[in-house]
C-alpha positions in Angstrom: -11.3 -13.5 -17.3 -7.9 -15.1 -16.4 -8.2 -17.6 -19.1 -8.9 -14.7 -21.7 -6.1 -12.7 -20.5 -3.8 -15.6 -21.1 -5.4 -16.7 -24.5 -4.4 -13.3 -25.6 -1.2 -13.0 -24.3 -0.7 -16.1 -26.3 -2.3 -14.7 -29.2 0.0 -11.6 -29.1 3.1 -13.6 -28.4 2.4 -15.7 -31.7 1.8 -12.7 -33.9 5.1 -11.0 -32.2 7.0 -13.9 -33.4 5.7 -13.9 -36.6 8.4 -12.2 -39.0 6.9 -9.0 -40.8 10.1 -8.2 -42.7 9.6 -7.4 -46.7 11.8 -10.7 -47.5 9.8 -12.9 -44.9 6.4 -11.3 -46.3 7.8 -12.1 -49.9 9.1 -16.0 -49.0 5.7 -16.7 -47.3 3.5 -15.3 -49.8 1.2 -17.5 -52.4 2.7 -18.2 -55.8 0.2 -15.7 -57.1 1.3 -12.9 -55.1 5.1 -13.7 -55.4 4.6 -13.1 -59.0 2.8 -9.7 -58.7 5.3 -8.6 -56.0 8.2 -9.5 -58.7 6.5 -7.7 -61.5 5.9 -4.6 -59.7 9.5 -4.7 -58.4 10.7 -5.3 -61.9 8.2 -2.6 -63.3 9.5 0.2 -60.6 13.1 -0.7 -61.3 12.6 -0.5 -65.4 10.9 2.9 -64.7 13.5 4.2 -62.6 16.0 3.4 -65.4 14.0 5.0 -68.0 13.5 8.5 -65.6 17.2 8.6 -64.9 18.0 8.3 -68.7 15.5 10.5 -70.0 16.3 13.2 -67.3 20.3 13.0 -68.2 19.5 12.6 -72.0 17.2 15.7 -72.2 19.9 17.7 -70.0 22.4 16.9 -72.8 20.4 17.6 -75.6 19.6 20.8 -74.1 23.3 21.6 -73.6 24.0 20.5 -77.3 21.0 22.6 -78.7 22.5 25.8 -76.5 26.2 25.1 -77.8 24.6 24.7 -81.6 22.6 27.9 -81.3 25.7 29.9 -80.3 27.7 28.5 -83.2 24.7 29.2 -85.7 23.8 32.8 -84.1 27.7 33.7 -84.1 27.9 35.5 -87.5 29.9 32.7 -89.3 29.3 30.9 -92.5 26.3 28.6 -92.5 28.3 26.5 -95.3 31.4 26.3 -92.8 29.2 25.1 -89.9 27.4 22.7 -92.2 30.9 21.2 -93.4 32.1 20.9 -90.2 28.9 18.9 -88.9 26.8 17.8 -91.8 28.1 14.6 -91.9 27.5 13.5 -88.3 25.1 15.7 -86.4 25.6 15.4 -82.5 21.8 16.2 -81.5 18.5 16.7 -83.1 18.9 20.4 -83.8 22.2 19.9 -85.6 20.3 17.0 -87.6 17.4 19.8 -88.4 20.3 22.2 -89.7 21.9 19.5 -91.6 18.8 18.2 -93.3 17.7 21.6 -94.3 21.5 22.7 -95.7 21.9 19.3 -97.8 18.4 20.0 -99.5 19.6 23.8 -100.1 22.8 22.6 -101.7 21.2 19.9 -103.9 19.1 22.9 -105.2 22.0 24.8 -105.9 23.8 21.9 -107.6 21.0 21.2 -109.6 21.2 24.6 -110.9 17.6 25.6 -109.8 15.6 27.9 -111.9 12.5 30.2 -110.7 10.2 27.2 -111.0 12.5 24.9 -108.7 13.1 28.2 -106.8 9.7 28.6 -106.0 9.2 24.8 -104.2 12.5 24.9 -102.5 11.0 26.5 -99.5 8.3 24.0 -99.4 11.0 20.9 -99.9 13.3 22.6 -96.9 10.0 22.9 -94.6 9.2 19.3 -95.1 12.7 17.8 -94.8 12.9 19.8 -91.6 9.6 18.8 -90.4 10.3 15.0 -90.9 13.4 15.3 -89.5 12.2 17.2 -86.2 9.3 14.5 -86.0 11.9 11.6 -86.2 14.5 13.0 -83.8 11.4 13.8 -81.4 10.0 9.9 -81.7 13.6 8.8 -80.7 13.5 11.1 -77.8 10.0 9.8 -76.5 10.8 6.2 -76.9 10.1 4.1 -73.7 7.7 6.7 -72.7 4.8 4.3 -72.7 6.2 2.3 -70.4 6.0 5.1 -67.8 2.4 6.2 -68.4 1.3 2.3 -68.8 3.2 1.3 -65.3 1.4 4.5 -63.8 -1.8 3.8 -65.0 -2.1 0.1 -64.3 0.6 -0.8 -61.3 -2.1 0.3 -58.3 -4.7 -2.2 -60.2 -1.8 -4.9 -60.4 -1.3 -4.2 -56.6 -4.8 -4.4 -55.9 -5.2 -7.9 -57.5 -2.4 -9.0 -55.2 -3.8 -7.7 -52.1 -7.3 -9.2 -53.4 -5.9 -12.5 -53.6 -3.8 -12.5 -50.5 -7.2 -11.5 -48.5 -8.7 -14.5 -50.3 -6.1 -16.5 -49.0 -6.6 -15.2 -45.1 -10.2 -15.9 -45.4 -9.6 -19.5 -46.9 -7.1 -19.9 -43.9 -9.8 -18.8 -41.3 -12.0 -21.6 -43.3 -9.8 -24.5 -43.2 -8.6 -23.8 -39.3 -11.8 -22.7 -38.0 -9.7 -20.0 -36.1 -10.4 -16.1 -36.4 -7.4 -15.1 -34.5 -4.9 -12.4 -35.3 -2.2 -14.8 -35.6 -3.9 -16.8 -38.3 -5.1 -13.5 -40.4 -2.1 -11.1 -39.8 0.4 -12.7 -42.2 -2.1 -13.1 -45.2 -3.2 -9.6 -44.6 0.3 -8.1 -44.3 1.4 -9.8 -47.6 -1.8 -8.3 -49.3 -1.4 -5.0 -48.4 2.5 -5.3 -49.1 1.5 -6.0 -52.8 -0.6 -2.7 -52.4 2.4 -0.8 -51.5 4.6 -2.3 -54.1 2.0 -0.8 -56.5 2.1 2.4 -55.4 5.8 2.8 -55.1 5.9 1.8 -58.8 3.0 3.7 -60.1 3.5 7.4 -58.1 7.2 8.0 -59.3 6.4 6.8 -62.9 3.2 9.1 -63.1 5.4 12.3 -61.7 8.0 11.6 -63.9 5.8 10.8 -67.2 4.1 14.4 -66.5 7.7 16.2 -65.8 9.8 14.7 -68.6 6.9 15.0 -71.2 6.4 18.8 -70.5 10.4 18.9 -70.9 10.3 17.3 -74.3 7.2 19.4 -75.3 9.7 22.4 -74.6 12.5 20.8 -76.3 10.2 20.1 -79.4 8.9 23.6 -79.2 12.6 24.8 -79.3 13.5 22.4 -82.5 10.2 23.9 -84.1 11.0 27.8 -83.3 14.9 26.9 -84.9 13.5 25.5 -87.9 11.0 28.3 -88.5 14.1 30.6 -88.0 16.1 28.6 -90.5 13.3 28.9 -92.9 13.0 32.9 -92.7 17.2 32.8 -93.1 16.7 30.7 -96.4 13.6 32.8 -97.7 15.6 36.2 -97.4 18.4 34.4 -99.1 16.4 33.2 -102.0 14.8 36.7 -102.2 18.0 38.2 -102.5 19.4 35.5 -105.4 16.4 36.7 -107.3 
């Protein structure tokens, strides 16, 4: 009994002196597990950079859209508004307005007749749709990285976990020793890889869902403006006729 107690105490002491800090686990890990850890760390940092950039950009775009809508609905001349922002629109909503006004002016400069006037609305609709799609595509860039990280990072971490546990069993086979001091470091490295996978995936999934919903809301705002502007142009065309 005393011998077993002494052996247990020795094993506990061996485990206690083992450094289980994050940096120590990384340094002691197998090259494959290290590669998994580095990949997950880089993916996590990249995702956080995208999350911060998209959040700030959407906030800025909504602020700019609100300012433009104030100017648009202020009762001033749309021609004067176009002359002020048409050359360099600052945000997607301004770009949609500038594209529609550009097509409207081209039609007027061409001296459109009744046939051209009947197709003007179709051209303006097409121009605004293309502009909205192009601007939304720019805003949505790199969102696939969040989606890919959220869906694959746990499996990459699981791969590192499986590899680390395989190394632990290999160490048991080589040393013929099943003590905790032999198994614990490898298992700790394996679980650390799993933790990194979850740290990368969870924020990516949450942010992707949140930012996607905000982008859909912003895209609907652009579509609503395009429809409202089309109605204004249609009324002006009817007045011209």
